[in-house]
C-alpha positions in Angstrom: 19.1 -0.5 -5.4 17.0 0.4 -8.3 19.7 3.1 -9.3 22.4 0.9 -8.6 20.4 -1.7 -10.9 19.6 0.9 -13.4 22.8 1.7 -14.1 24.4 -1.3 -14.0 21.6 -2.5 -17.2 23.0 0.9 -18.9 26.5 0.2 -18.5 25.7 -3.4 -19.6 23.5 -1.9 -23.1 26.3 0.0 -23.9 28.8 -2.3 -24.1 26.6 -4.4 -26.1 26.8 -1.6 -29.0 30.5 -2.7 -29.3 29.3 -5.8 -31.2 27.4 -3.3 -34.2 30.1 -0.9 -34.2 32.8 -3.8 -34.8 30.4 -5.2 -37.7 29.3 -2.0 -39.3 32.6 0.3 -38.8 31.7 2.3 -36.4 34.8 2.2 -34.6 38.2 0.4 -34.6 37.9 -2.4 -32.2 40.6 -5.1 -33.5 40.5 -6.7 -29.8 37.3 -8.3 -31.2 36.9 -11.1 -33.5 34.9 -10.3 -36.4 31.0 -9.7 -36.2 28.9 -11.0 -38.7 25.8 -8.3 -39.7 23.2 -10.5 -38.3 24.9 -11.2 -35.3 25.4 -7.4 -35.1 21.6 -7.0 -35.4 21.0 -9.4 -32.4 23.6 -7.4 -30.7 22.2 -3.9 -31.9 18.1 -5.4 -30.7 20.1 -6.7 -27.1 21.3 -3.3 -26.3 18.3 -1.3 -27.3 16.0 -3.6 -25.0 18.9 -3.2 -21.9 18.7 0.3 -22.4 15.1 0.6 -22.1 14.9 -2.1 -19.3 17.5 0.2 -17.6 14.9 3.5 -17.9 12.1 1.7 -17.3 13.5 0.3 -13.9 13.4 4.2 -12.6 10.2 5.0 -15.0 7.6 1.8 -14.8 8.4 -0.2 -12.1 5.2 -2.1 -13.0 6.4 -3.3 -16.0 10.1 -3.1 -16.6 10.5 -6.8 -15.7 8.7 -7.6 -19.3 11.2 -5.8 -21.2 14.2 -7.0 -19.4 12.7 -10.8 -19.6 13.4 -10.0 -23.6 16.2 -8.3 -23.2 18.0 -11.1 -21.2 17.3 -13.4 -23.9 18.5 -11.6 -26.9 21.8 -10.5 -25.0 22.6 -14.2 -23.8 21.8 -15.1 -27.3 24.4 -12.8 -28.1 26.7 -13.2 -25.7 27.0 -17.2 -26.9 27.9 -16.1 -30.8 31.2 -14.2 -29.5 31.7 -16.6 -26.2 35.3 -15.8 -26.2 35.0 -12.2 -26.3 31.8 -11.7 -24.7 31.5 -14.5 -22.0 31.8 -11.7 -19.0 28.6 -10.4 -19.7 26.5 -13.7 -18.3 27.7 -12.2 -15.2 25.3 -9.4 -15.5 22.4 -11.4 -17.1 22.9 -13.6 -13.9 21.8 -10.2 -11.9 19.2 -9.2 -14.8 17.8 -13.0 -14.1 17.5 -11.8 -10.7 16.1 -8.9 -11.3 13.4 -10.1 -13.7 12.2 -12.8 -10.9 11.6 -10.3 -8.4 10.1 -7.9 -10.7 7.8 -10.6 -12.0 6.9 -11.5 -7.6 6.7 -7.8 -6.8 4.5 -6.4 -9.9 3.9 -9.9 -12.0 0.0 -11.3 -12.1 0.8 -13.2 -8.6 2.4 -10.7 -6.6 0.4 -8.9 -3.8 0.1 -5.9 -6.2 -2.1 -7.7 -8.6 -4.7 -9.8 -6.1 -4.9 -6.1 -4.2 -5.6 -4.5 -7.4 -8.6 -7.7 -8.4 -10.0 -7.5 -5.0 -10.5 -3.8 -5.1 -12.1 -3.6 -8.4 -13.9 -6.6 -7.6 -15.4 -4.8 -4.4 -15.8 -1.1 -5.9 -19.7 -0.2 -5.1 -21.4 0.4 -8.4 -22.9 3.3 -9.8 -20.5 5.3 -7.8 -20.2 8.3 -10.3 -23.9 9.1 -9.5 -23.0 9.4 -5.7 -22.5 12.5 -5.3 -25.4 13.6 -7.3 -28.4 16.2 -6.2 -30.2 12.7 -4.8 -27.1 11.3 -3.1 -27.7 10.6 0.2 -26.2 13.6 2.3 -25.1 13.9 6.1 -27.6 16.6 7.5 -27.6 18.2 11.1 -31.3 15.7 11.5 -29.2 13.4 11.2 -26.5 14.5 14.1 -29.3 14.6 16.6 -29.0 11.1 18.5 -25.6 11.3 18.4 -23.4 11.9 21.9 -22.1 15.9 21.5 -18.1 15.1 20.9 -19.1 12.9 18.0 -21.7 15.7 16.8 -18.8 18.7 17.0 -16.4 16.2 15.3 -18.6 15.6 12.0 -19.3 19.2 12.1 -15.6 20.7 12.7 -14.8 18.2 9.5 -17.4 19.2 7.0 -18.8 16.4 6.7 -22.1 17.4 7.2 -24.3 18.6 3.7 -21.9 16.3 2.0 -22.8 12.9 0.4 -22.4 9.8 2.2 -19.1 8.4 0.8 -19.7 4.5 0.1 -16.0 3.7 -0.6 -12.6 5.8 0.2 -8.9 5.4 -1.1 -5.9 6.6 0.4 -2.1 6.9 0.4 0.2 6.7 3.0 3.7 6.7 4.0 5.4 6.2 7.5 7.6 3.7 9.2 6.5 0.4 11.4 8.5 -2.3 13.8 7.4 -5.1 15.2 8.3 -4.5 19.1 9.9 -1.4 21.0 13.4 -3.1 20.6 12.9 -3.8 17.0 14.5 -1.4 14.1 12.1 0.5 12.5 11.3 -0.1 9.1 10.3 2.9 6.0 7.0 1.9 4.1 4.5 3.8 1.6 1.2 2.2 1.3 -2.1 2.5 -0.1 -5.5 1.5 1.1 -9.3 1.1 0.1 -12.1 0.9 2.3 -15.9 0.2 1.4 -18.2 1.4 3.9 -21.5 -1.2 3.7 -21.0 -4.2 3.3 -17.5 -3.6 4.7 -14.3 -4.5 3.0 -10.6 -3.3 3.6 -7.7 -4.0 1.5 -4.3 -2.3 2.5 -1.2 -2.8 0.4 2.2 -1.6 1.8 5.8 -1.9 0.6 8.0 -1.5 3.3 12.6 -1.8 3.8 14.0 -3.8 6.1 17.9 -3.8 6.4 17.5 -2.5 2.6 15.3 -5.4 1.3 11.7 -4.9 0.1 9.1 -6.5 2.3 5.2 -6.7 1.1 2.5 -6.9 3.1 -1.2 -7.5 2.5 -4.3 -6.7 4.4 -7.5 -8.2 3.0 -11.1 -8.2 5.1 -14.0 -8.7 2.7 -17.6 -11.5 3.7 -16.6 -11.0 7.4 -13.3 -12.5 6.6 -9.6 -11.1 7.1 -6.1 -12.2 6.3 -2.5 -10.7 6.6 0.1 -11.9 4.4 4.0 -10.7 4.4 6.7 -11.6 2.2 10.2 -10.7 2.0 11.7 -10.1 -1.5 8.1 -10.5 -2.7 8.9 -14.4 -2.6 9.4 -15.6 0.8 6.4 -16.1 3.1 6.9 -14.3 6.6 3.6 -13.9 7.8 -0.2 -15.7 7.1 -2.4 -14.6 9.9 -6.1 -15.3 9.4 -8.7 -16.7 11.8 -11.4 -15.4 14.3 -8.7 -13.6 16.1 -7.6 -11.8 12.4 -11.2 -10.9 11.8 -11.9 -9.4 15.2 -8.8 -7.2 14.7 -9.7 -6.0 11.6 -13.2 -5.1 12.2 -11.1 -2.8 15.1 -9.3 -1.0 12.1 -12.4 -1.1 10.0 -13.5 1.1 12.8 -10.5 3.1 13.0 -10.3 3.8 9.5 -14.5 4.8 8.9 -14.0 7.1 12.2 -10.8 8.8 10.3 -11.6 8.9 7.0 -15.2 8.6 6.2 -16.6 10.5 8.9 -20.2 10.8 8.2 -20.4 7.3 8.7 -20.3 7.4 12.3 -24.2 8.6 11.8 -25.1 5.5 10.3 -26.6 2.3 11.6 -23.2 0.5 12.0 -22.4 2.4 15.0 -23.9 2.4 17.7 -23.2 5.1 20.7 -23.1 5.6 24.4 -22.0 9.0 25.4 -19.0 9.4 28.1 -18.5 12.7 28.9 -18.0 16.1 27.2 -14.9 14.9 24.7 -15.5 11.2 24.6 -18.0 8.7 23.5 -17.8 5.0 23.4 -18.7 3.3 19.9 -20.0 -0.1 19.3 -19.1 -1.0 15.3 -21.4 -3.4 14.0 -20.6 -3.4 10.2 -17.4 -5.7 10.3 -17.0 -9.7 11.5 -17.7 -9.1 14.9 -19.4 -6.2 17.4 -16.0 -3.9 18.8 -16.2 -1.4 20.9 -13.8 1.8 21.2 -13.9 5.1 22.9 -13.2 8.1 20.6 -11.9 11.4 22.4 -12.6 14.7 20.8 -10.9 18.1 21.7 -13.0 21.4 22.2 -12.0 21.9 18.5 -14.1 19.2 17.2 -11.2 17.2 16.4 -11.0 13.3 16.7 -7.6 13.3 18.6 -7.6 9.3 19.7 -9.1 5.7 19.5 -9.0 3.3 21.8 -9.8 -0.6 21.8 -8.7 -3.2 23.6 -10.8 -5.5 21.0 -7.8 -5.2 18.6 -5.8 -8.4 19.5 -1.6 -8.3 18.6 -0.3 -11.0 15.9 3.0 -13.0 16.9 6.1 -12.3 14.5 5.0 -14.9 12.4 0.6 -14.5 12.5 0.0 -17.9 14.4 -1.3 -16.6 17.9 -2.7 -13.4 18.9 -2.8 -11.6 22.7 -5.2 -9.0 23.8 -3.8 -6.0 24.3 -4.7 -2.5 24.8 -4.5 -0.5 21.4 -4.9 3.2 20.6 -4.2 5.7 17.4 -3.7 8.9 18.8 -4.0 11.7 15.4 -3.4 15.4 15.0 -2.1 17.6 12.2 -5.6 18.4 11.1 -5.5 19.4 7.3 -7.7 19.2 4.2 -8.2 16.3 2.2 -10.8 16.0 -0.9 -13.2 19.0 0.9 -12.5 17.7 4.7 -10.4 18.4 7.5 -8.8 14.9 8.6 -5.7 14.0 10.1 -2.6 14.4 8.7 -0.8 12.2 11.1 -1.0 10.0 13.1 0.4 6.5 15.1 -0.8 3.2 16.5 0.1 2.5 20.0 0.4 -0.9 21.8 -0.8 -1.2 25.4 0.4 -4.5 26.8 -0.8 -5.4 30.5 2.6 -6.5 31.4 5.3 -4.0 30.0 5.4 -0.4 28.8 3.4 0.9 26.0 4.7 1.8 23.1 4.4 3.2 19.3 4.8 0.4 16.7 3.6 2.8 13.4 3.7 6.3 12.7 1.9 7.4 9.7 1.4 10.4 7.2 -1.6 10.5 5.3 -0.8 11.6 1.4 -4.0 11.6 0.0 -7.9 10.7 0.1 -10.4 9.8 -2.5 -13.8 9.8 -1.6 -15.7 7.6 -3.9 -12.9 6.8 -6.1 -13.8 8.0 -10.2 -16.2 10.3 -9.6 -13.3 13.0 -10.4 -11.7 15.6 -8.6 -13.2 17.3 -5.8 -11.7 20.4 -4.5 -9.4 20.5 -1.5 
């Protein structure tokens, strides 16, 4: 869709060059009415901004709509100077107007993107640049002594021992998601920012449903969680909040820390109960309410599943919740930010009255612990 829109703006911009070509004698265009030099400059400015819009749609999706708005004004003003010859260009400008409105909604100051960035900045731990210095707290073998054996094995296998304790984690993802076992998959990309203490989680997803953009923003901070979904960045589809949402996001916070910041499993936010050689039950108390999950670790020290009965499934509109079993099988371990972490995973619902189904599949693209400290070895 971006390529089609950019191509249309490219053609629209090139056609605007007919005005200065007529006025300055660059080409013989007898079918056009005479164009004054002042009008030619207007046409030239419109052409330049339209061509700039076409390029920025592909290269700078965050700001293209600003230039597009200027192009819209200049182009329509130029068209009014030669209405009989150029009025058909208004149709292209109507398409440009729709694009500018969408660009403003998707990337402007009231967008989920802008809110995500504001909230991340507001919750960023202070002094992060010193968190990896020689005096920074680090995970030690002594910290592992009270933990169940599977969790000790996992922390050693990830390479967490000896590293500074993370205070924040930034990640990026791609994958696909669906609302139910019979619903179509929606591809997505996402980025996420977690703060360990006090707990905060912000998750921004850019999905596609039948080719149309769907924006999703999960936000958890101050013991309160929300999930909002918009179609075309404008039309609300889901606005979920309340105690059930707070509990569900607390489970997700626990899951994030276990998979993305393993060293935090040795901290005071998690209380442990050993089960057997490959599993342990953890109670996470850092979220809105205490929640539990069973972590399964294989002989190689890889966390392979996280299972909880405390995460609630939201209805399609986010107005109600129902209890369901939830799990996140993971695998494909590889190096991220100096740690050995999952490379892929999935989320599964386990309804009591229906078959289990996978509702999300993810690939982890990048991990950065304590963003802002500079690059870490891979």
